[in-house]
KOLSEGU-304032 format. One record per residue (C-alpha): residue number from 1; x, y, z. Coordinates in Angstrom, 2 decimals. Layout:
BEGIN
+-----+---------+---------+---------+
| num |       u |       v |       w |
+-----+---------+---------+---------+
| NUM |       X |       Y |       Z |
...
+-----+---------+---------+---------+
//
This chain:
BEGIN
+-----+---------+---------+---------+
| num |       u |       v |       w |
+-----+---------+---------+---------+
|   1 |   15.32 |  -62.51 |   57.93 |
|   2 |   17.04 |  -59.77 |   55.97 |
|   3 |   15.02 |  -58.47 |   53.05 |
|   4 |   16.18 |  -59.27 |   49.51 |
|   5 |   15.70 |  -55.59 |   48.68 |
|   6 |   18.62 |  -54.57 |   50.91 |
|   7 |   21.33 |  -52.62 |   49.06 |
|   8 |   23.72 |  -51.58 |   51.85 |
|   9 |   25.54 |  -53.47 |   54.57 |
|  10 |   26.01 |  -51.75 |   57.92 |
|  11 |   28.58 |  -52.83 |   60.47 |
|  12 |   30.00 |  -51.52 |   63.70 |
|  13 |   33.47 |  -49.99 |   63.55 |
|  14 |   35.59 |  -50.98 |   66.55 |
|  15 |   39.37 |  -50.71 |   66.89 |
|  16 |   39.68 |  -50.09 |   63.18 |
|  17 |   37.70 |  -53.20 |   62.23 |
|  18 |   34.21 |  -53.56 |   60.76 |
|  19 |   32.16 |  -56.00 |   62.83 |
|  20 |   28.59 |  -57.25 |   62.75 |
|  21 |   26.48 |  -55.92 |   65.60 |
|  22 |   25.00 |  -58.84 |   67.45 |
|  23 |   21.83 |  -57.67 |   69.21 |
|  24 |   18.44 |  -59.24 |   68.74 |
|  25 |   16.28 |  -56.29 |   67.66 |
|  26 |   16.26 |  -55.35 |   63.97 |
|  27 |   15.85 |  -51.72 |   62.85 |
|  28 |   15.07 |  -51.34 |   59.18 |
|  29 |   16.60 |  -48.52 |   57.14 |
|  30 |   14.45 |  -47.15 |   54.31 |
|  31 |   14.72 |  -44.84 |   51.37 |
|  32 |   11.76 |  -42.73 |   52.52 |
|  33 |   10.97 |  -41.34 |   49.07 |
|  34 |    9.96 |  -44.81 |   47.90 |
|  35 |    9.30 |  -46.63 |   51.17 |
|  36 |   11.99 |  -49.10 |   50.13 |
|  37 |   13.88 |  -51.21 |   52.66 |
|  38 |   17.58 |  -50.67 |   51.85 |
|  39 |   19.38 |  -51.98 |   54.93 |
|  40 |   19.05 |  -53.08 |   58.54 |
|  41 |   20.90 |  -52.56 |   61.78 |
|  42 |   20.63 |  -54.44 |   65.05 |
|  43 |   21.19 |  -53.40 |   68.62 |
|  44 |   24.79 |  -53.73 |   69.72 |
|  45 |   24.78 |  -55.81 |   72.90 |
|  46 |   26.48 |  -54.72 |   76.09 |
|  47 |   29.48 |  -57.00 |   75.66 |
|  48 |   30.35 |  -55.53 |   72.26 |
|  49 |   29.78 |  -51.96 |   73.49 |
|  50 |   32.11 |  -52.65 |   76.41 |
|  51 |   34.65 |  -54.06 |   73.97 |
|  52 |   34.43 |  -50.87 |   71.90 |
|  53 |   34.91 |  -48.74 |   75.02 |
|  54 |   37.91 |  -50.78 |   76.18 |
|  55 |   39.61 |  -50.35 |   72.81 |
|  56 |   38.75 |  -46.65 |   72.76 |
|  57 |   40.22 |  -46.20 |   76.23 |
|  58 |   43.43 |  -47.98 |   75.26 |
|  59 |   43.63 |  -45.74 |   72.20 |
|  60 |   43.08 |  -42.67 |   74.39 |
|  61 |   46.13 |  -43.47 |   76.48 |
|  62 |   48.26 |  -43.11 |   73.35 |
|  63 |   46.26 |  -40.50 |   71.40 |
|  64 |   46.16 |  -38.04 |   74.32 |
|  65 |   49.96 |  -37.94 |   74.27 |
|  66 |   50.12 |  -37.02 |   70.57 |
|  67 |   50.97 |  -33.29 |   70.30 |
|  68 |   48.06 |  -31.02 |   69.44 |
|  69 |   49.74 |  -29.89 |   66.25 |
|  70 |   50.01 |  -33.50 |   65.07 |
|  71 |   46.43 |  -34.37 |   66.04 |
|  72 |   45.21 |  -31.45 |   63.97 |
|  73 |   47.07 |  -32.74 |   60.91 |
|  74 |   44.78 |  -35.78 |   60.92 |
|  75 |   41.78 |  -33.46 |   60.97 |
|  76 |   43.16 |  -31.47 |   58.04 |
|  77 |   43.47 |  -34.71 |   56.05 |
|  78 |   39.91 |  -35.66 |   56.96 |
|  79 |   38.61 |  -32.22 |   55.93 |
|  80 |   40.24 |  -32.51 |   52.50 |
|  81 |   38.87 |  -36.01 |   52.00 |
|  82 |   35.35 |  -34.90 |   52.91 |
|  83 |   35.57 |  -31.99 |   50.49 |
|  84 |   36.66 |  -34.37 |   47.74 |
|  85 |   33.73 |  -36.68 |   48.53 |
|  86 |   31.07 |  -34.10 |   49.38 |
|  87 |   28.70 |  -35.11 |   46.59 |
|  88 |   29.00 |  -38.81 |   47.38 |
|  89 |   28.29 |  -38.18 |   51.07 |
|  90 |   25.41 |  -35.84 |   50.22 |
|  91 |   23.88 |  -38.47 |   47.94 |
|  92 |   23.93 |  -40.95 |   50.81 |
|  93 |   22.22 |  -38.45 |   53.12 |
|  94 |   19.44 |  -37.98 |   50.56 |
|  95 |   19.02 |  -41.71 |   50.04 |
|  96 |   18.60 |  -42.53 |   53.72 |
|  97 |   16.94 |  -39.35 |   54.99 |
|  98 |   15.04 |  -37.95 |   52.00 |
|  99 |   16.11 |  -34.30 |   52.04 |
| 100 |   16.99 |  -32.66 |   48.75 |
| 101 |   20.48 |  -33.07 |   47.33 |
| 102 |   21.16 |  -29.35 |   47.81 |
| 103 |   20.13 |  -29.60 |   51.46 |
| 104 |   22.34 |  -32.66 |   51.87 |
| 105 |   25.30 |  -30.82 |   50.36 |
| 106 |   24.71 |  -28.02 |   52.86 |
| 107 |   24.66 |  -30.52 |   55.72 |
| 108 |   27.97 |  -32.10 |   54.72 |
| 109 |   29.53 |  -28.65 |   54.30 |
| 110 |   28.45 |  -27.79 |   57.85 |
| 111 |   30.23 |  -30.92 |   59.06 |
| 112 |   33.37 |  -29.85 |   57.20 |
| 113 |   33.15 |  -26.38 |   58.74 |
| 114 |   33.14 |  -27.97 |   62.18 |
| 115 |   36.38 |  -29.77 |   61.35 |
| 116 |   37.88 |  -26.41 |   60.39 |
| 117 |   36.65 |  -24.83 |   63.61 |
| 118 |   38.08 |  -27.70 |   65.65 |
| 119 |   41.46 |  -27.31 |   63.97 |
| 120 |   41.71 |  -23.69 |   65.07 |
| 121 |   40.01 |  -23.72 |   68.44 |
| 122 |   41.66 |  -26.75 |   70.01 |
| 123 |   44.58 |  -24.47 |   70.83 |
| 124 |   42.35 |  -23.16 |   73.64 |
| 125 |   43.55 |  -26.17 |   75.61 |
| 126 |   46.73 |  -24.22 |   76.34 |
| 127 |   47.00 |  -23.14 |   79.98 |
| 128 |   47.55 |  -19.95 |   81.97 |
| 129 |   50.67 |  -19.30 |   84.00 |
| 130 |   51.06 |  -16.82 |   86.85 |
| 131 |   54.44 |  -16.21 |   88.41 |
| 132 |   54.91 |  -15.41 |   92.09 |
| 133 |   51.31 |  -15.56 |   93.29 |
| 134 |   52.93 |  -15.60 |   96.72 |
| 135 |   56.53 |  -15.46 |   97.87 |
| 136 |   58.39 |  -18.09 |   95.85 |
| 137 |   55.20 |  -19.78 |   94.56 |
| 138 |   54.06 |  -20.12 |   90.93 |
| 139 |   50.62 |  -21.25 |   89.84 |
| 140 |   49.24 |  -22.40 |   86.51 |
| 141 |   46.06 |  -23.92 |   85.14 |
| 142 |   46.10 |  -26.39 |   82.26 |
| 143 |   43.31 |  -28.24 |   80.48 |
| 144 |   43.69 |  -31.93 |   79.76 |
| 145 |   41.72 |  -34.52 |   77.75 |
| 146 |   39.50 |  -36.78 |   79.82 |
| 147 |   39.17 |  -40.13 |   78.05 |
| 148 |   36.37 |  -41.74 |   76.04 |
| 149 |   33.26 |  -39.78 |   75.05 |
| 150 |   30.06 |  -41.01 |   73.41 |
| 151 |   27.88 |  -39.14 |   70.93 |
| 152 |   24.28 |  -40.12 |   70.19 |
| 153 |   23.20 |  -38.60 |   66.87 |
| 154 |   19.68 |  -37.88 |   65.54 |
| 155 |   18.17 |  -39.02 |   62.24 |
| 156 |   17.52 |  -35.61 |   60.72 |
| 157 |   21.16 |  -34.55 |   60.26 |
| 158 |   23.05 |  -37.83 |   60.29 |
| 159 |   26.48 |  -36.35 |   59.51 |
| 160 |   26.33 |  -32.68 |   60.57 |
| 161 |   25.25 |  -33.21 |   64.17 |
| 162 |   27.76 |  -36.00 |   64.69 |
| 163 |   30.43 |  -33.51 |   63.64 |
| 164 |   29.29 |  -31.06 |   66.31 |
| 165 |   31.18 |  -33.46 |   68.59 |
| 166 |   33.64 |  -35.70 |   66.73 |
| 167 |   36.37 |  -33.24 |   65.62 |
| 168 |   36.38 |  -31.34 |   68.91 |
| 169 |   36.58 |  -34.45 |   71.07 |
| 170 |   39.42 |  -36.03 |   69.14 |
| 171 |   41.22 |  -32.76 |   68.41 |
| 172 |   41.39 |  -32.16 |   72.16 |
| 173 |   42.97 |  -35.57 |   72.74 |
| 174 |   39.99 |  -37.77 |   73.61 |
| 175 |   38.58 |  -40.74 |   71.73 |
| 176 |   34.92 |  -40.97 |   70.79 |
| 177 |   32.25 |  -43.61 |   70.15 |
| 178 |   29.35 |  -42.54 |   67.94 |
| 179 |   25.93 |  -44.17 |   67.88 |
| 180 |   24.14 |  -43.06 |   64.69 |
| 181 |   20.38 |  -43.00 |   64.54 |
| 182 |   19.05 |  -46.43 |   63.70 |
| 183 |   16.98 |  -44.67 |   61.01 |
| 184 |   19.94 |  -43.05 |   59.22 |
| 185 |   23.19 |  -44.95 |   59.85 |
| 186 |   24.49 |  -45.11 |   56.27 |
| 187 |   26.26 |  -41.76 |   55.90 |
| 188 |   28.48 |  -42.24 |   58.94 |
| 189 |   29.21 |  -45.75 |   57.66 |
| 190 |   30.53 |  -44.07 |   54.51 |
| 191 |   32.33 |  -41.33 |   56.43 |
| 192 |   34.30 |  -43.81 |   58.53 |
| 193 |   36.07 |  -44.91 |   55.35 |
| 194 |   37.49 |  -41.39 |   55.12 |
| 195 |   38.77 |  -41.59 |   58.69 |
| 196 |   40.68 |  -44.70 |   57.63 |
| 197 |   42.12 |  -42.91 |   54.60 |
| 198 |   43.15 |  -39.99 |   56.81 |
| 199 |   45.20 |  -42.44 |   58.86 |
| 200 |   43.61 |  -42.01 |   62.29 |
| 201 |   44.98 |  -44.57 |   64.76 |
| 202 |   42.73 |  -47.49 |   65.64 |
| 203 |   40.23 |  -46.76 |   68.39 |
| 204 |   40.26 |  -42.97 |   68.10 |
| 205 |   36.80 |  -43.11 |   66.59 |
| 206 |   34.34 |  -46.00 |   66.84 |
| 207 |   30.77 |  -46.60 |   65.67 |
| 208 |   28.25 |  -48.81 |   67.43 |
| 209 |   24.79 |  -49.18 |   65.90 |
| 210 |   21.39 |  -49.81 |   67.42 |
| 211 |   18.89 |  -48.01 |   69.61 |
| 212 |   17.90 |  -48.21 |   73.28 |
| 213 |   19.97 |  -51.28 |   74.22 |
| 214 |   23.08 |  -49.73 |   72.69 |
| 215 |   22.47 |  -46.36 |   74.34 |
| 216 |   21.99 |  -47.93 |   77.75 |
| 217 |   25.24 |  -49.85 |   77.41 |
| 218 |   27.06 |  -46.59 |   76.64 |
| 219 |   25.37 |  -44.70 |   79.46 |
| 220 |   26.31 |  -47.27 |   82.09 |
| 221 |   29.89 |  -47.97 |   81.06 |
| 222 |   32.21 |  -46.58 |   83.71 |
| 223 |   35.03 |  -45.75 |   81.30 |
| 224 |   32.97 |  -43.22 |   79.34 |
| 225 |   33.57 |  -39.68 |   80.62 |
| 226 |   30.71 |  -37.85 |   78.95 |
| 227 |   27.69 |  -38.07 |   76.66 |
| 228 |   26.67 |  -35.74 |   73.84 |
| 229 |   23.12 |  -36.11 |   72.58 |
| 230 |   20.63 |  -34.49 |   70.20 |
| 231 |   17.04 |  -35.69 |   70.02 |
| 232 |   13.66 |  -35.26 |   71.65 |
| 233 |   13.12 |  -33.70 |   75.08 |
| 234 |   11.73 |  -36.97 |   76.41 |
| 235 |   14.84 |  -38.86 |   75.35 |
| 236 |   17.11 |  -36.04 |   76.53 |
| 237 |   15.68 |  -36.19 |   80.05 |
| 238 |   16.35 |  -39.92 |   80.17 |
| 239 |   19.88 |  -39.47 |   78.84 |
| 240 |   20.61 |  -36.75 |   81.38 |
| 241 |   19.25 |  -38.59 |   84.43 |
| 242 |   21.07 |  -41.80 |   83.50 |
| 243 |   24.31 |  -39.95 |   82.78 |
| 244 |   24.15 |  -38.16 |   86.14 |
| 245 |   23.53 |  -41.41 |   88.00 |
| 246 |   26.60 |  -42.85 |   86.29 |
| 247 |   28.83 |  -39.84 |   87.05 |
| 248 |   29.17 |  -38.62 |   83.47 |
| 249 |   29.21 |  -35.20 |   81.91 |
| 250 |   26.33 |  -34.52 |   79.54 |
| 251 |   25.10 |  -32.06 |   76.94 |
| 252 |   21.70 |  -32.74 |   75.44 |
| 253 |   20.04 |  -30.77 |   72.68 |
| 254 |   16.30 |  -31.42 |   72.71 |
| 255 |   12.96 |  -30.51 |   71.12 |
| 256 |   11.99 |  -27.10 |   69.78 |
| 257 |    9.09 |  -24.87 |   68.87 |
| 258 |   10.48 |  -21.92 |   66.95 |
| 259 |    8.60 |  -18.67 |   66.43 |
| 260 |    9.11 |  -16.18 |   63.62 |
| 261 |    7.70 |  -12.66 |   64.04 |
| 262 |    7.10 |  -10.49 |   60.96 |
| 263 |    6.70 |   -6.81 |   61.81 |
| 264 |    4.55 |   -4.51 |   59.61 |
| 265 |    7.62 |   -2.58 |   58.43 |
| 266 |    9.32 |   -5.69 |   57.01 |
| 267 |    9.76 |   -6.12 |   53.25 |
| 268 |    7.20 |   -8.86 |   52.68 |
| 269 |    8.47 |   -9.90 |   49.25 |
| 270 |   11.91 |  -10.57 |   50.75 |
| 271 |   10.57 |  -12.18 |   53.92 |
| 272 |    8.37 |  -14.87 |   52.35 |
| 273 |   11.18 |  -16.90 |   50.72 |
| 274 |   12.96 |  -16.97 |   54.10 |
| 275 |    9.76 |  -18.25 |   55.73 |
| 276 |    9.35 |  -20.95 |   53.08 |
| 277 |   12.91 |  -22.14 |   53.61 |
| 278 |   12.58 |  -22.06 |   57.39 |
| 279 |    9.20 |  -23.78 |   57.74 |
| 280 |    9.53 |  -26.33 |   54.95 |
| 281 |   13.25 |  -26.93 |   54.48 |
| 282 |   14.26 |  -30.46 |   55.45 |
| 283 |   10.50 |  -31.20 |   55.39 |
| 284 |   10.28 |  -29.39 |   58.74 |
| 285 |   12.40 |  -32.10 |   60.37 |
| 286 |   14.96 |  -29.87 |   62.04 |
| 287 |   15.25 |  -28.28 |   65.44 |
| 288 |   15.71 |  -24.81 |   63.92 |
| 289 |   12.68 |  -25.05 |   61.62 |
| 290 |   10.09 |  -22.31 |   61.83 |
| 291 |    6.91 |  -23.66 |   63.36 |
| 292 |    4.79 |  -20.70 |   64.52 |
| 293 |    4.48 |  -17.57 |   62.41 |
| 294 |    3.48 |  -14.46 |   64.37 |
| 295 |    1.96 |  -11.47 |   62.58 |
| 296 |    0.29 |   -8.22 |   63.66 |
| 297 |   -3.12 |   -6.91 |   62.53 |
| 298 |   -1.53 |   -4.50 |   60.03 |
| 299 |    0.16 |   -7.22 |   57.97 |
| 300 |   -1.61 |  -10.45 |   58.87 |
| 301 |   -3.70 |  -11.05 |   55.73 |
| 302 |   -0.97 |  -10.06 |   53.29 |
| 303 |    1.58 |  -12.32 |   54.97 |
| 304 |   -0.75 |  -15.31 |   55.14 |
| 305 |   -1.88 |  -14.94 |   51.52 |
| 306 |    1.66 |  -14.70 |   50.14 |
| 307 |    2.94 |  -17.45 |   52.44 |
| 308 |    0.18 |  -19.78 |   51.24 |
| 309 |    0.76 |  -18.88 |   47.58 |
| 310 |    4.47 |  -19.71 |   47.68 |
| 311 |    4.00 |  -22.80 |   49.85 |
| 312 |    1.60 |  -24.21 |   47.24 |
| 313 |    4.38 |  -23.96 |   44.64 |
| 314 |    6.76 |  -26.22 |   46.60 |
| 315 |    7.64 |  -29.24 |   44.47 |
| 316 |    7.77 |  -32.50 |   46.37 |
| 317 |    9.81 |  -35.45 |   45.21 |
| 318 |   12.92 |  -37.58 |   45.48 |
| 319 |   15.79 |  -35.40 |   46.56 |
| 320 |   18.13 |  -36.66 |   43.81 |
| 321 |   15.70 |  -35.58 |   41.06 |
| 322 |   16.02 |  -32.15 |   39.48 |
| 323 |   13.96 |  -29.16 |   40.65 |
| 324 |   12.70 |  -30.86 |   43.82 |
| 325 |   12.36 |  -28.44 |   46.72 |
| 326 |   11.06 |  -30.72 |   49.50 |
| 327 |   11.50 |  -34.41 |   50.24 |
| 328 |    9.50 |  -36.92 |   52.31 |
| 329 |    9.26 |  -37.44 |   56.04 |
| 330 |   11.51 |  -40.07 |   57.56 |
| 331 |    9.00 |  -42.90 |   58.20 |
| 332 |    5.38 |  -43.81 |   57.61 |
| 333 |    4.72 |  -43.77 |   61.36 |
| 334 |    6.19 |  -40.27 |   61.61 |
| 335 |    3.95 |  -39.16 |   58.77 |
| 336 |    0.98 |  -40.57 |   60.69 |
| 337 |    2.10 |  -38.63 |   63.75 |
| 338 |    2.20 |  -35.36 |   61.79 |
| 339 |   -1.20 |  -36.14 |   60.26 |
| 340 |   -2.47 |  -36.49 |   63.82 |
| 341 |   -1.37 |  -32.92 |   64.53 |
| 342 |   -3.24 |  -31.70 |   61.46 |
| 343 |   -6.38 |  -33.42 |   62.77 |
| 344 |   -5.76 |  -31.84 |   66.17 |
| 345 |   -5.49 |  -28.36 |   64.67 |
| 346 |   -8.79 |  -28.81 |   62.85 |
| 347 |  -10.53 |  -30.20 |   65.93 |
| 348 |   -9.28 |  -27.36 |   68.13 |
| 349 |  -10.62 |  -24.70 |   65.79 |
| 350 |   -7.66 |  -23.45 |   63.74 |
| 351 |   -8.35 |  -22.68 |   60.07 |
| 352 |   -6.52 |  -25.04 |   57.70 |
| 353 |   -5.61 |  -22.63 |   54.90 |
| 354 |   -3.34 |  -25.07 |   53.07 |
| 355 |   -3.81 |  -28.81 |   53.40 |
| 356 |   -0.65 |  -30.85 |   52.80 |
| 357 |   -2.70 |  -34.02 |   52.58 |
| 358 |   -4.04 |  -32.95 |   49.17 |
| 359 |   -0.70 |  -32.90 |   47.31 |
| 360 |   -0.35 |  -35.32 |   44.39 |
| 361 |    1.67 |  -38.38 |   45.43 |
| 362 |    0.99 |  -40.69 |   42.46 |
| 363 |    4.65 |  -40.90 |   41.48 |
| 364 |    5.61 |  -41.80 |   45.06 |
| 365 |    2.68 |  -43.91 |   46.20 |
| 366 |    4.82 |  -45.84 |   48.71 |
| 367 |    6.86 |  -42.86 |   49.91 |
| 368 |    6.34 |  -40.93 |   53.12 |
| 369 |    5.43 |  -37.57 |   51.61 |
| 370 |    3.32 |  -34.83 |   53.14 |
| 371 |    2.88 |  -31.44 |   51.55 |
| 372 |    3.13 |  -28.07 |   53.31 |
| 373 |    0.22 |  -27.21 |   55.60 |
| 374 |   -0.74 |  -23.81 |   57.04 |
| 375 |   -3.12 |  -23.16 |   59.92 |
| 376 |   -4.41 |  -19.62 |   60.36 |
| 377 |   -6.06 |  -18.21 |   63.49 |
| 378 |   -4.11 |  -20.49 |   65.79 |
| 379 |   -3.84 |  -19.67 |   69.48 |
| 380 |   -1.14 |  -20.34 |   72.09 |
| 381 |   -3.25 |  -22.93 |   73.91 |
| 382 |   -3.63 |  -25.21 |   70.86 |
| 383 |   -1.70 |  -28.48 |   70.64 |
| 384 |   -0.25 |  -27.52 |   67.25 |
| 385 |    1.30 |  -24.45 |   68.87 |
| 386 |    2.43 |  -26.01 |   72.14 |
| 387 |    4.03 |  -29.24 |   70.91 |
| 388 |    6.89 |  -29.96 |   68.53 |
| 389 |    5.47 |  -31.38 |   65.29 |
| 390 |    8.72 |  -31.98 |   63.38 |
| 391 |    7.02 |  -31.78 |   60.03 |
| 392 |    5.86 |  -29.30 |   57.34 |
| 393 |    3.05 |  -27.72 |   59.37 |
| 394 |    2.93 |  -23.97 |   60.06 |
| 395 |    0.66 |  -22.30 |   62.61 |
| 396 |   -0.09 |  -18.58 |   62.29 |
| 397 |   -0.94 |  -16.43 |   65.31 |
| 398 |   -2.08 |  -12.82 |   65.01 |
| 399 |   -0.68 |  -10.89 |   67.97 |
| 400 |   -2.19 |   -7.61 |   69.16 |
| 401 |    1.09 |   -5.73 |   69.08 |
| 402 |    4.85 |   -6.18 |   69.50 |
| 403 |    4.63 |   -6.61 |   73.28 |
| 404 |    1.90 |   -9.21 |   72.92 |
| 405 |    4.03 |  -11.09 |   70.38 |
| 406 |    6.96 |  -11.20 |   72.80 |
| 407 |    4.70 |  -12.55 |   75.54 |
| 408 |    3.27 |  -15.24 |   73.25 |
| 409 |    6.72 |  -16.42 |   72.19 |
| 410 |    8.13 |  -16.51 |   75.71 |
| 411 |    5.26 |  -18.65 |   77.01 |
| 412 |    6.57 |  -21.62 |   75.04 |
| 413 |    8.15 |  -24.40 |   77.11 |
| 414 |   10.93 |  -24.51 |   74.51 |
| 415 |   13.65 |  -22.00 |   73.71 |
| 416 |   15.72 |  -23.18 |   70.79 |
| 417 |   15.38 |  -20.34 |   68.26 |
| 418 |   13.30 |  -17.33 |   67.36 |
| 419 |   13.46 |  -14.73 |   64.58 |
| 420 |   12.18 |  -11.23 |   63.90 |
| 421 |   11.81 |   -9.64 |   60.47 |
| 422 |   11.92 |   -5.85 |   60.65 |
| 423 |   13.65 |   -2.72 |   59.35 |
| 424 |   13.60 |   -1.21 |   62.83 |
| 425 |   16.78 |   -1.37 |   64.86 |
| 426 |   14.77 |   -0.54 |   67.95 |
| 427 |   12.41 |   -3.50 |   67.54 |
| 428 |   15.30 |   -5.79 |   66.63 |
| 429 |   17.28 |   -4.86 |   69.74 |
| 430 |   14.24 |   -5.25 |   72.00 |
| 431 |   13.55 |   -8.64 |   70.46 |
| 432 |   17.13 |   -9.83 |   71.00 |
| 433 |   17.06 |   -8.61 |   74.60 |
| 434 |   13.64 |   -9.93 |   75.62 |
| 435 |   13.20 |  -13.25 |   73.75 |
| 436 |   14.11 |  -16.27 |   75.86 |
| 437 |   15.79 |  -18.48 |   73.28 |
| 438 |   19.32 |  -19.61 |   72.60 |
| 439 |   19.56 |  -18.75 |   68.89 |
| 440 |   18.10 |  -15.43 |   67.76 |
| 441 |   17.57 |  -14.38 |   64.15 |
| 442 |   17.17 |  -10.86 |   62.84 |
| 443 |   15.92 |  -11.00 |   59.24 |
| 444 |   17.26 |  -14.59 |   59.14 |
| 445 |   14.84 |  -17.46 |   58.52 |
| 446 |   17.01 |  -20.19 |   60.05 |
| 447 |   19.11 |  -18.89 |   62.95 |
| 448 |   21.86 |  -21.52 |   62.60 |
| 449 |   25.16 |  -20.60 |   64.28 |
| 450 |   28.28 |  -20.95 |   62.17 |
| 451 |   30.72 |  -23.64 |   63.30 |
| 452 |   32.84 |  -21.54 |   65.66 |
| 453 |   29.80 |  -20.39 |   67.69 |
| 454 |   27.94 |  -22.66 |   70.12 |
| 455 |   24.49 |  -24.02 |   69.30 |
| 456 |   22.51 |  -22.66 |   72.22 |
| 457 |   19.12 |  -23.54 |   73.67 |
| 458 |   16.91 |  -22.61 |   76.64 |
| 459 |   14.42 |  -24.40 |   78.88 |
| 460 |   13.22 |  -27.76 |   77.48 |
| 461 |   15.32 |  -27.34 |   74.35 |
| 462 |   18.64 |  -27.97 |   76.10 |
| 463 |   19.97 |  -29.76 |   79.16 |
| 464 |   23.47 |  -29.15 |   80.43 |
| 465 |   25.88 |  -26.30 |   80.98 |
| 466 |   28.05 |  -26.41 |   77.86 |
| 467 |   26.58 |  -26.35 |   74.38 |
| 468 |   27.47 |  -28.23 |   71.22 |
| 469 |   29.63 |  -27.01 |   68.37 |
| 470 |   32.22 |  -24.21 |   68.55 |
| 471 |   33.24 |  -21.47 |   70.92 |
| 472 |   34.77 |  -22.22 |   74.29 |
| 473 |   31.96 |  -24.58 |   75.28 |
| 474 |   33.46 |  -27.60 |   73.53 |
| 475 |   36.89 |  -26.97 |   75.07 |
| 476 |   35.37 |  -26.90 |   78.54 |
| 477 |   33.20 |  -29.96 |   77.89 |
| 478 |   35.82 |  -32.26 |   76.37 |
| 479 |   38.62 |  -31.36 |   78.78 |
| 480 |   39.12 |  -30.97 |   82.51 |
| 481 |   41.31 |  -28.50 |   84.36 |
| 482 |   44.37 |  -29.04 |   86.49 |
| 483 |   45.63 |  -26.27 |   88.74 |
| 484 |   49.29 |  -26.64 |   89.68 |
| 485 |   50.82 |  -24.69 |   92.56 |
| 486 |   54.61 |  -24.96 |   92.75 |
| 487 |   57.29 |  -23.89 |   95.18 |
| 488 |   60.97 |  -24.56 |   94.47 |
+-----+---------+---------+---------+
//
């Protein structure tokens, strides 16, 4: 039975029509600040997924023949519509995810920037032509769209991550089917209305809702050329193995454990606000969030004391209220999971310098809030250091020296991002050269690539050859090459 408290209706979007998804399993959507059930989605069964793919493939046959310059005009229209509706979209992100309104505005703007990047970079599909490679023979290489792609989006950035894939795929002449997270499907539901207003032909973009059943139907459909995914490492490994067995391309962004090193020469007063934003922005639910803070003996106490002082001043609350600087976690069960990591840190001997469990939650007694926590005297072998927590928990390690810090960071099984704070060009260059991570920050709290650069990742933080977002990676992923050798 659907709850009477539901406020929003969610439907699939197939061939330009909004349809009920017809699976058996219900996934409830909540406003996490209040623990309020606001909507539900159901798994989309295999028959409806196959129907969506068939329509998308038929649309591809026509869309791929539309000139690039004309395809981009649709994207320009979409960009303008999203700019006009940025606050409305951001409000929806806050309602279903919980992040602050300012954070949600930033997320939507990142999605818009990816449309801009797609408009400019899709011209990379143009080929190369070489005359007379041999007597009377010409040769050229062109890149061509491949067909239908699928994107599986995470809950923490329901619109931004989807737009790491959507504008590039369709700008390059493909069609795309998006499966939003079952936890945060509302913003894409709203965004699809703007695709309609922009005039995209039916079938160019589709949405199918659900979870595992829906994903499996996408992974096993023979007409889908490739899969783009962002989520946990466990899920990424499953996506990759299933995609390979079904002869599909794949790119899978996965879990992270990001380290931030503060050198003794860094300006501490300027560094701390960056650390606060990195470790506690988005309630720590982002794959670029700081998780482990590395100090040296010369600056350890000062850094920890100031970090704790400013973290205590973070104001928790509903993201649409004024002066709120951190929202809730996504679900009660996720909050329990993060609480389990806090217990683990205590049991393994780390010093809990700031306890997020003690924040005042009276105004949000049913919400999924957890305040910032800081563990001091953590060590690399502790669970809180080794595993992704995906919440507002910081672990502080005191390294012996710069070389020891590099060794500690590179022992992580993950390699999404890492940052150094320093005034020294020498230390910065050594850090960039030696750290084994895909996104490197120098005096930057959140090392987030701008739209026309790829979002990189090493080891268990990424699976595939071609990364998400801009650069040449998306052109190579969403197209295939044809080499033509001609003699007349």
